[in-house]
PAZAPA-4460 file (N, C-alpha, C; in steps of 0.05 Angstrom, whole numbers, plus 32768, in hexadecimal, padded with zeros to 4 digits):
% residues 233
    n_x    n_y    n_z   ca_x   ca_y   ca_z    c_x    c_y    c_z   seq   type   mol
   8199   7CFD   78B4   8193   7D1A   78B1   81A3   7D2A   78C4     1      M     A
   81AB   7D42   78BC   81BA   7D54   78CD   81AC   7D57   78E8     2      N     A
   81BB   7D54   78FE   81AF   7D56   7919   81A1   7D71   791E     3      P     A
   81AC   7D87   7913   81A0   7DA1   7917   8184   7DA1   7909     4      H     A
   8183   7D96   78F1   8169   7D95   78E3   8156   7D83   78F2     5      I     A
   815F   7D6C   78FC   814D   7D5B   790B   8141   7D69   7924     6      S     A
   8152   7D78   7931   8148   7D86   7949   8133   7D9B   7941     7      R     A
   8138   7DA9   792B   8125   7DBD   7923   810B   7DB1   791A     8      R     A
   810C   7D9A   790D   80F3   7D8C   7906   80E4   7D83   791E     9      L     A
   80F3   7D79   7932   80E6   7D70   794B   80D9   7D88   7959    10      L     A
   80E6   7D9E   7959   80D9   7DB6   7965   80BF   7DBD   7957    11      D     A
   80BF   7DB9   793C   80A6   7DC0   792D   8090   7DAB   7934    12      R     A
   8097   7D92   7937   8083   7D7E   793E   8078   7D83   795A    13      L     A
   8088   7D8E   796C   807F   7D93   7987   806D   7DAC   798A    14      R     A
   806C   7DBC   7975   805D   7DD5   7977   8040   7DCF   797C    15      R     A
   8034   7DDE   798E   8018   7DD9   7996   8005   7DDD   797F    16      E     A
   7FF0   7DCD   797F   7FDB   7DD1   796B   7FCD   7DEC   796F    17      E     A
   7FC1   7DF6   7959   7FAF   7E0D   795C   7F92   7E04   795D    18      V     A
   7F80   7E17   7961   7F64   7E0F   7966   7F58   7E01   794D    19      T     A
   7F62   7E07   7936   7F56   7DFB   791D   7F67   7DE4   7912    20      T     A
   7F7B   7DDB   7921   7F8A   7DC3   7919   7F78   7DAA   791C    21      T     A
   7F79   7D98   7909   7F6C   7D7E   790C   7F7B   7D70   7923    22      V     A
   7F6D   7D6C   7939   7F7A   7D63   7952   7F88   7D48   794E    23      S     A
   7FA0   7D47   7959   7FAF   7D2E   7958   7FBE   7D29   793E    24      G     A
   7FC3   7D3E   792F   7FD2   7D3B   7916   7FED   7D49   7918    25      T     A
   8001   7D3E   790A   801B   7D4B   7907   8018   7D61   78F2    26      W     A
   8029   7D76   78F4   8029   7D89   78DE   8034   7D7C   78C4    27      P     A
   802C   7D85   78AD   8036   7D7B   7894   804F   7D8B   788D    28      Q     A
   8067   7D80   7894   8080   7D8F   7892   8086   7D98   7876    29      L     A
   8083   7D86   7864   8087   7D8B   7847   807D   7D73   7837    30      W     A
   807F   7D75   781D   8078   7D5E   780B   808E   7D5B   77F6    31      L     A
   8099   7D43   77F3   80AE   7D3E   77E0   80C9   7D3B   77ED    32      G     A
   80DD   7D37   77DC   80F8   7D32   77E6   8108   7D4C   77E8    33      N     A
   810A   7D58   77FF   8119   7D71   7802   8137   7D6D   7801    34      L     A
   8140   7D54   7803   815C   7D4E   7801   8166   7D51   77E5    35      Q     A
   8155   7D4C   77D1   815D   7D4C   77B5   8151   7D63   77A5    36      T     A
   813B   7D6E   77AF   812D   7D83   77A0   813C   7D9D   77A0    37      A     A
   813D   7DAB   7789   8148   7DC6   7787   8132   7DDA   7782    38      E     A
   811A   7DD1   777C   8103   7DE2   7776   80ED   7DDC   778A    39      F     A
   80E1   7DF1   7795   80CD   7DEF   77A9   80B4   7DFE   77A1    40      L     A
   809D   7DF1   77A1   8083   7DFF   779F   8079   7E06   77BB    41      T     A
   806E   7E1D   77BE   8064   7E27   77D7   8046   7E2B   77D6    42      L     A
   8037   7E1F   77E9   801A   7E23   77EB   8013   7E30   7805    43      G     A
   7FF9   7E32   780A   7FF0   7E3F   7823   7FEE   7E2C   783A    44      I     A
   7FDD   7E17   7838   7FDB   7E03   784D   7FCF   7DEA   7841    45      D     A
   7FD3   7DD3   784F   7FC9   7DBA   7844   7FAB   7DB9   783F    46      P     A
   7F9B   7DC5   7851   7F7E   7DC5   784E   7F75   7DD5   7836    47      A     A
   7F85   7DE8   782D   7F7E   7DF8   7815   7F7D   7DE7   77FC    48      A     A
   7F8A   7DD0   77FC   7F8A   7DBE   77E5   7F72   7DAB   77E6    49      R     A
   7F62   7DAE   77FB   7F4B   7D9C   77FD   7F51   7D82   780B    50      G     A
   7F69   7D80   7817   7F70   7D67   7825   7F60   7D65   783F    51      E     A
   7F59   7D4C   7845   7F4A   7D47   785E   7F5D   7D36   7870    52      K     A
   7F5C   7D3C   788A   7F6E   7D2F   789C   7F5F   7D22   78B3    53      F     A
   7F6A   7D0C   78BD   7F5F   7CFE   78D4   7F75   7CFD   78E9    54      V     A
   7F6E   7CFB   7902   7F81   7CFB   7918   7F93   7CE2   7917    55      S     A
   7FAD   7CE6   791A   7FBF   7CD0   791E   7FC7   7CCD   793B    56      T     A
   7FB8   7CDB   794C   7FBD   7CDB   7969   7FDA   7CE4   796F    57      K     A
   7FE4   7CF7   7960   7FFE   7D01   7964   8000   7D10   797F    58      A     A
   8014   7D09   798F   8018   7D16   79A9   802E   7D2A   79A5    59      D     A
   8027   7D42   799C   803B   7D56   7995   804D   7D5E   79AD    60      R     A
   8041   7D64   79C2   8050   7D70   79D9   8065   7D5C   79E3    61      L     A
   8060   7D42   79E0   8073   7D2E   79E9   8083   7D21   79D3    62      N     A
   8082   7D2D   79BB   8091   7D22   79A5   80AE   7D20   79AB    63      A     A
   80BB   7D0B   79A1   80D7   7D07   79A5   80E4   7CFF   798A    64      D     A
   80FE   7CFB   798A   810C   7CF6   7971   8101   7CDF   7960    65      E     A
   80F8   7CC9   796C   80ED   7CB3   795C   80D5   7CBB   794B    66      P     A
   80C6   7CD0   7953   80AF   7CD9   7944   80B7   7CE8   792A    67      E     A
   80CF   7CF3   792A   80D8   7D03   7913   80DA   7CF3   78F9    68      V     A
   80E7   7CDC   78FB   80ED   7CCC   78E3   80D4   7CC4   78D3    69      E     A
   80BF   7CB9   78DF   80A7   7CB2   78CF   8099   7CCA   78C3    70      P     A
   8099   7CE0   78D1   808C   7CF8   78C6   809C   7D02   78AE    71      V     A
   80B7   7D01   78B0   80C8   7D0A   789A   80C5   7CF6   7882    72      V     A
   80C3   7CDC   7888   80C0   7CC9   7872   80A5   7CCD   7864    73      Q     A
   8090   7CD2   7873   8076   7CD7   7866   8078   7CEF   7854    74      E     A
   8084   7D04   785E   8087   7D1D   784E   8098   7D18   7835    75      A     A
   80AE   7D09   7838   80C1   7D06   7822   80B6   7CF3   780C    76      S     A
   80A4   7CE1   7814   8099   7CCE   7800   807E   7CD7   77F4    77      N     A
   8077   7CF0   77F9   805C   7CF9   77F1   8057   7CF7   77D3    78      A     A
   806B   7CF9   77C2   8067   7CFA   77A5   806F   7CE0   7798    79      F     A
   8072   7CCA   77A8   8079   7CB0   779C   8060   7CA2   7791    80      T     A
   8048   7CAA   779A   802F   7C9F   7790   8021   7CB3   777E    81      D     A
   8008   7CAE   7779   7FF8   7CC0   7768   7FF6   7CDC   7774    82      E     A
   7FF9   7CF0   7764   7FF8   7D0C   776E   7FDC   7D13   7777    83      L     A
   7FDA   7D22   778D   7FC1   7D2F   7795   7FB9   7D42   777F    84      H     A
   7F9E   7D45   7779   7F95   7D56   7763   7FA0   7D72   7764    85      P     A
   7FA5   7D7E   777B   7FB0   7D99   777D   7FCB   7D9B   776F    86      W     A
   7FDB   7D85   7771   7FF6   7D86   7767   7FF8   7D81   7749    87      F     A
   7FE4   7D75   773D   7FE6   7D6E   7721   7FEB   7D86   770F    88      Q     A
   7FDC   7D9C   7712   7FE2   7DB4   7701   7FFE   7DBE   7706    89      P     A
   8008   7DBC   771E   8023   7DC6   7724   8038   7DB3   7719    90      H     A
   8032   7D99   7718   8044   7D86   770B   8046   7D8C   76ED    91      E     A
   802F   7D93   76E1   8030   7D9B   76C4   8040   7DB4   76C0    92      E     A
   803E   7DC7   76D2   804F   7DDF   76D0   806D   7DD6   76D2    93      F     A
   8072   7DC5   76E6   808E   7DBC   76EA   8098   7DAD   76D2    94      L     A
   8087   7D9D   76C4   8090   7D8F   76AC   809A   7DA3   7698    95      E     A
   808B   7DB9   7694   8094   7DCE   7681   80AE   7DDB   768A    96      G     A
   80B2   7DDD   76A4   80CA   7DE9   76B0   80E2   7DD6   76AE    97      Y     A
   80DB   7DBC   76AB   80F0   7DA8   76A8   80F5   7D98   76C2    98      G     A
   80E1   7D97   76D4   80E5   7D8A   76EE   80CC   7D79   76F4    99      L     A
   80CD   7D6B   770B   80B7   7D5A   7713   80B8   7D56   7731   100      S     A
   809F   7D54   773D   809E   7D4C   7759   80A6   7D2F   775C   101      Y     A
   809C   7D1E   774A   80A0   7D01   774D   80BC   7CF8   774A   102      S     A
   80CD   7D08   773C   80E9   7D01   7739   80FB   7D0D   774F   103      K     A
   80EE   7D1A   7762   80FE   7D25   7778   810B   7D3F   7772   104      G     A
   8104   7D4B   775B   8110   7D65   7753   8102   7D7D   775F   105      E     A
   80EA   7D79   7768   80DA   7D8F   7774   80CB   7D84   778C   106      A     A
   80C7   7D95   77A0   80B9   7D8E   77B8   80A5   7DA5   77BE   107      A     A
   8096   7DA1   77D4   8081   7DB5   77DA   8082   7DBB   77F8   108      H     A
   807E   7DD4   77FF   807B   7DDD   781B   8064   7DF1   781D   109      V     A
   8055   7DF0   7832   8040   7E03   7837   8049   7E18   784C   110      D     A
   8040   7E30   7848   8046   7E45   785B   803C   7E3D   7877   111      L     A
   8025   7E2F   7878   8019   7E25   7891   8019   7E07   7890   112      I     A
   8027   7DFB   78A3   8029   7DDE   78A3   8013   7DCF   78B2   113      Q     A
   8004   7DDE   78C2   7FEF   7DD1   78D2   7FDA   7DC4   78BF   114      E     A
   7FD1   7DAD   78C7   7FBB   7DA0   78B9   7FA1   7DAB   78C6   115      R     A
   7F95   7DBD   78B8   7F7E   7DCD   78C3   7F64   7DC0   78BC   116      L     A
   7F50   7DC6   78CC   7F34   7DBD   78C7   7F29   7DCA   78AE   117      I     A
   7F31   7DE3   78AA   7F27   7DF2   7893   7F3F   7E01   7887   118      Q     A
   7F3E   7E08   786D   7F54   7E17   7862   7F5B   7E31   7872   119      P     A
   7F74   7E38   7872   7F7D   7E4F   7881   7F6D   7E68   7878   120      W     A
   7F68   7E6B   785F   7F5A   7E83   7855   7F3E   7E85   7860   121      S     A
   7F30   7E6E   7864   7F16   7E6E   7870   7F17   7E76   788D   122      D     A
   7F2B   7E6B   789B   7F2F   7E72   78B7   7F35   7E90   78BA   123      W     A
   7F45   7E9B   78A7   7F4C   7EB7   78A8   7F33   7EC9   78A6   124      H     A
   7F1F   7EC0   7897   7F06   7ECF   7895   7EF7   7ED0   78AF   125      G     A
   7EFB   7EBC   78C0   7EED   7EBA   78DA   7EFE   7EC5   78F1   126      L     A
   7F18   7EC2   78F0   7F2A   7ECA   7906   7F44   7ED3   78FA   127      N     A
   7F45   7EEB   78EF   7F5C   7EF5   78E1   7F75   7EF6   78F4   128      A     A
   7F71   7EFE   790D   7F87   7F00   791F   7F94   7EE4   7924   129      E     A
   7F83   7ED1   792A   7F8E   7EB6   792F   7F9B   7EAA   7916   130      G     A
   7F8F   7EAE   78FF   7F9A   7EA3   78E6   7FB5   7EB0   78E0   131      A     A
   7FB6   7ECB   78E4   7FCF   7ED9   78DE   7FE6   7ED1   78F1   132      D     A
   7FDE   7ECC   790A   7FF2   7EC3   791E   7FFE   7EA8   7915   133      T     A
   7FEC   7E95   790C   7FF6   7E7B   7903   8008   7E7E   78EA   134      L     A
   8000   7E90   78D8   8011   7E94   78C0   802C   7E9E   78C8   135      L     A
   802E   7EB2   78DA   8048   7EBC   78E2   8059   7EA7   78F0   136      R     A
   804C   7E95   78FE   805A   7E80   790C   8065   7E6B   78F9   137      R     A
   8054   7E62   78E7   805C   7E4C   78D5   806D   7E55   78BE   138      D     A
   806B   7E6E   78B5   807B   7E76   789E   8099   7E76   78A5   139      I     A
   809F   7E7A   78BE   80BB   7E79   78C7   80C7   7E5D   78C2   140      T     A
   80B7   7E48   78C7   80C0   7E2D   78C2   80C3   7E28   78A4   141      F     A
   80B0   7E31   7894   80B1   7E2E   7877   80CB   7E3B   786C   142      A     A
   80D0   7E53   7876   80E9   7E61   786E   8102   7E52   7876   143      T     A
   8102   7E47   788E   8119   7E38   7897   811E   7E20   7885   144      W     A
   8109   7E12   787D   810C   7DFB   786B   811B   7E03   7851   145      L     A
   8113   7E1A   7846   8120   7E24   782E   813E   7E29   7833   146      I     A
   8143   7E33   784B   815F   7E39   7853   816F   7E20   7859   147      E     A
   8162   7E0C   7864   8171   7DF4   786E   8176   7DDF   7858   148      A     A
   8166   7DDF   7843   8169   7DCB   782E   8172   7DD9   7814   149      F     A
   817D   7DC9   7801   818A   7DD5   77E9   8177   7DDF   77D4   150      P     A
   8164   7DF0   77DC   8150   7DFB   77CA   815D   7E13   77BB   151      I     A
   815A   7E13   77A0   8164   7E29   7790   814E   7E3B   7786   152      K     A
   8135   7E30   7782   811F   7E3F   7777   8106   7E39   7786   153      T     A
   80F6   7E4D   778D   80DC   7E49   7799   80C7   7E55   7788   154      V     A
   80B0   7E48   7786   8099   7E52   7776   8082   7E57   7789   155      L     A
   807A   7E70   778B   8063   7E78   779C   804A   7E74   778A   156      C     A
   8038   7E62   7793   8022   7E59   7781   8009   7E6B   7783   157      T     A
   800A   7E81   7791   7FF4   7E94   7791   7FFE   7EAF   779A   158      S     A
   7FEE   7EC3   7797   7FF6   7EDE   779F   7FFA   7EDF   77BE   159      R     A
   7FE9   7ED2   77CD   7FEC   7ED2   77EA   8007   7EC7   77F2   160      M     A
   800E   7EB0   77E6   8028   7EA4   77ED   803F   7EB6   77E5   161      V     A
   803D   7EC2   77CD   8052   7ED3   77C3   8056   7EEC   77D6   162      L     A
   8040   7EF8   77DD   8041   7F10   77ED   804D   7F0B   7809   163      D     A
   8049   7EF2   7813   8054   7EEC   782E   8070   7EE0   782D   164      N     A
   8077   7ED2   7818   8092   7EC5   7818   80A7   7ED8   780C   165      M     A
   80A0   7EE9   77FA   80B4   7EFA   77ED   80C4   7F0A   7802   166      L     A
   80B7   7F17   7815   80C6   7F26   782A   80D8   7F13   783B   167      P     A
   80CF   7EFB   7840   80DE   7EE8   7850   80FA   7EE3   7843   168      Q     A
   80FA   7EE3   7829   8113   7EDD   781A   8121   7EF6   780F   169      L     A
   8117   7F0D   7818   8123   7F26   780E   8122   7F29   77F0   170      G     A
   810C   7F1F   77E5   8109   7F1E   77C8   8108   7F39   77BA   171      G     A
   8116   7F3C   77A4   8115   7F54   7793   810C   7F4B   7777   172      R     A
   80F5   7F56   776E   80EA   7F4E   7754   80FC   7F59   773E   173      V     A
   8103   7F47   772B   8114   7F4F   7715   8108   7F4B   76FA   174      I     A
   80F2   7F3C   76F9   80E5   7F38   76DF   80C8   7F31   76E3   175      K     A
   80B7   7F3A   76D1   809A   7F35   76D2   808F   7F30   76B6   176      Q     A
   8079   7F21   76B5   806C   7F1C   769C   8050   7F11   76A0   177      G     A
   8043   7F08   768B   8028   7EFD   768E   8024   7EE8   7679   178      S     A
   8014   7ED4   7680   800A   7EBF   766E   7FED   7EBB   7675   179      V     A
   7FDC   7EC2   7662   7FBF   7EC0   7666   7FB7   7ED0   767F   180      D     A
   7FAB   7EC4   7693   7FA3   7ED2   76AB   7FB9   7ED4   76C0   181      K     A
   7FCF   7EC7   76BB   7FE4   7EC5   76CF   7FF9   7EDB   76CB   182      F     A
   7FFC   7EEB   76E0   8012   7EFF   76E0   8028   7EF4   76F2   183      R     A
   803E   7EEE   76E5   8054   7EE1   76F3   806B   7EF5   76F8   184      W     A
   807C   7EED   770B   8093   7EFD   7711   80AA   7EEB   771A   185      M     A
   80C2   7EF6   7717   80DB   7EE8   7720   80E9   7EFC   7732   186      I     A
   80F2   7EF2   7749   8101   7F03   775C   811B   7EF4   7764   187      A     A
   812E   7F03   776D   8146   7EF7   7779   8145   7EFD   7797   188      E     A
   814B   7EE9   77A7   814B   7EEB   77C4   8163   7EDE   77D0   189      G     A
   8162   7EDA   77EA   8178   7ECE   77F9   816D   7EBB   780E   190      V     A
   8179   7EA3   7810   8171   7E90   7824   818B   7E86   7831   191      A     A
   818E   7E8B   784B   81A6   7E83   785A   81C0   7E8C   784C   192      A     A
   81BF   7EA4   7841   81D7   7EAF   7835   81DC   7EA7   7818   193      G     A
   81CC   7E96   780D   81D0   7E8D   77F1   81B9   7E99   77E0   194      R     A
   81BF   7E9F   77C6   81AA   7EAA   77B5   8194   7E96   77AF   195      P     A
   817C   7E9F   77AC   8165   7E8E   77A6   8153   7E9C   7793   196      I     A
   8147   7E8D   7781   8134   7E98   776E   8118   7E95   7779   197      R     A
   8108   7EAA   7776   80EC   7EA9   777F   80DA   7EAE   7767   198      V     A
   80C9   7E9B   7760   80B6   7E9E   774B   809A   7E9F   7757   199      L     A
   8088   7EAB   7749   806D   7EAC   7753   8059   7EB8   773F   200      G     A
   8040   7EB5   7745   802B   7EC0   7734   8013   7EC7   7745   201      W     A
   7FFF   7ED2   7738   7FE9   7EDF   7747   7FD1   7ECC   774D   202      N     A
   7FCE   7EB6   773F   7FB7   7EA5   7742   7FBF   7E88   7747   203      L     A
   7FB1   7E7A   7758   7FB6   7E5D   775B   7FAF   7E4F   7741   204      P     A
   7FC0   7E3C   7738   7FBB   7E2E   7720   7FA0   7E1F   7721   205      L     A
   7F99   7E15   7738   7F80   7E06   773B   7F67   7E17   7739   206      T     A
   7F6A   7E31   773A   7F53   7E43   7738   7F4C   7E4B   771B   207      R     A
   7F5D   7E42   7708   7F59   7E49   76EC   7F58   7E2F   76DC   208      V     A
   7F42   7E20   76DE   7F41   7E05   76D1   7F42   7E07   76B3   209      P     A
   7F3A   7E1D   76A7   7F3C   7E20   768A   7F59   7E22   7680   210      E     A
   7F6B   7E28   7692   7F88   7E29   768B   7F92   7E0C   768C   211      F     A
   7F93   7E00   7675   7F96   7DE3   7674   7FB3   7DD9   7677   212      D     A
   7FB6   7DBF   7675   7FD1   7DB3   767A   7FE6   7DBD   7667   213      A     A
   7FDF   7DC0   764E   7FF2   7DCA   763A   7FFA   7DE6   7640   214      A     A
   7FE7   7DF6   7649   7FEE   7E12   7651   7FFF   7E13   766A   215      Q     A
   7FFA   7E01   767C   800A   7E00   7695   8027   7DF9   768E   216      R     A
   802A   7DE5   767C   8045   7DDE   7674   8053   7DF5   7665   217      R     A
   8043   7E03   7655   804F   7E1B   7647   8057   7E30   765B   218      A     A
   8047   7E34   7670   804F   7E47   7685   8069   7E3F   7692   219      L     A
   806C   7E25   7697   8085   7E1C   76A2   809D   7E22   7690   220      G     A
   8099   7E1D   7676   80AF   7E23   7663   80B5   7E41   7662   221      K     A
   80A0   7E52   7664   80A4   7E6F   7663   80B4   7E78   767B   222      T     A
   80AD   7E6E   7693   80BC   7E77   76AB   80D9   7E6B   76AB   223      L     A
   80DC   7E53   76A1   80F7   7E47   769F   8108   7E58   768D   224      R     A
   80FE   7E60   7677   810D   7E71   7664   8114   7E8C   7670   225      K     A
   8100   7E98   767F   8105   7EB1   768C   811A   7EAF   76A2   226      A     A
   8119   7E99   76B1   812D   7E95   76C6   8149   7E92   76B9   227      V     A
   814B   7E83   76A4   8165   7E80   7697   8171   7E9A   768D   228      K     A
   815F   7EAC   7685   8168   7EC6   767B   8173   7ED8   7691   229      E     A
   816A   7ED2   76AA   8172   7EE4   76C0   8188   7ED8   76D2   230      E     A
   818A   7EBD   76D2   819D   7EB0   76E4   81AF   7E9D   76D5   231      F     A
   81C6   7E99   76E0   81D8   7E84   76D6   81D2   7E6A   76E4   232      E     A
   81CE   7E55   76D4   81C9   7E3A   76E0   81E3   7E2B   76E4   233      D     A
***
């Protein structure tokens, strides 16, 4: 791995836990193969997917280069086994779009990488200042990942993610539409001087269970068609 990238990852591992971090855990840097993926789904935080974490006795403040590789390997191999239930609806969308997590064509990053005791949105309801400070801190790392790896398209999987990431990438909305309850948009942005496509919609897929697998695949086809009409592949 590029030495500059390795150093930046080590800096992230060394970042101090926040009060709601599951003590002794590493941050979840990403999920999937960022070396091969050109498409990235963006979520809020790992706990928002209902994931539960136990301490690995990670010693963040004393982390050194040997700690980077196993954390990176865990992140990169995340989609080699059965998908977590949160990702299944997004995999169906990706199928319609013509991509897949399991084939290394798409990966996932959260705006907040900390493994939290409770979802970020719940913490925000109790301590908005602390939660917003964490968001501002971690979103810079999420943005850097988009800049550092060969990502061409990002999908913001909720309105909250879209509202926070679009300004980070200087996004300008160029097309909008709707499918059932989903109001989608396409924007063009910039990451490390290169053009990037930003897709997004208003509702998390997991919050609309009646929107079934066939409809999610159809949504993927709709956005793929819209993207092709606006950009040269």
